[in-house]
N, C-alpha and C positions, 0 to 999 in steps of 0.2 A: 504493499499500500504506499509506503514511504517512497518507494522508487517511482510509483506511478505519479505521485504528486509532484515529485521532483522533476521528472520528465514532461509532465504537463506544464509546470511553471517554466521550465527551460524552453520549451516550445512556444509558449505565448510571449515570453521575453524575447526569443529570436525573431518572431513575427513582428512584434512591436518595434524591435530595434531596426529590422529591415525596412520597414516602412518609414520609420524615421530617417534611416540612412539614405534611403532612396530620394525622399524630399529634399534633404540637404544636399545631396548630389545634384539634383536638378536645379537647385537655387545657385549653387556654385557654377554649374555649367552656364546657367542663363547670364550670370553676372560677368563670367569670362568672355562670353559671345558679344555682350554688349560692350565691354572694354575693348575687345579686338576691333569692333565695328566703329569705335570712336574715331573722328577724323585726325586728331593728333597722333593717335596710335599708328593709323594707316600711314600718316606723313612720315612718321619716324621709320616705320617699316620699309617704305619706298626709298627713303634715303639710305638706309642700310643695304638694300638690294643694289642700289646704283654704286655704292662705294665697294661692295663686293664685287661687282661686275668690273669695275675698274681695276681693282687689285688683281683680279684673276687674268685680265687682258695684259696688264704690266707683267705679271709673273710669267705668263706664257711667252711673252716677247723676250724676257731675260733669260728663260730657259732655252729658248731657240738660239739666242746669241751665244750662250754658254756652250750648247751642243756643237754649234758651228766652229768656236774657238778649239774646243777639244778634238773635233775631227781635224782640224788644220794641224795641231800639235801631234797627233798620232801619225798623219801622214808624213810630216816633217821628219818624225823619228824613225818612221819605216824606211824613208829614202835615205836618211843618213846612216842608218845600220847597213842597208844594201850596198852603199857607197864604200863603207868601211870594209865590208865583206868582200868587195871586188878588189880593193887595194891589197887586202891580205893575201888572196889567192894568186 
């Protein structure tokens, strides 16, 4: 009998907590959506997107430049090593 009472109380508590939890979740979700839709938040998000795009473009340019420099150095080293090999033999 005590177990049945305990399980019944636990079940009722779970159901009541779940309902309250769901309501609070929905309230938080609604507030977050309203905040995200606010014009100042959207403006800040757009600014961040633009800055990220510029940074990515700059990084891609730098990476391409560095790759070209690395290729040139490798080619110079290979040619120099071949010339040294020819001189030795």
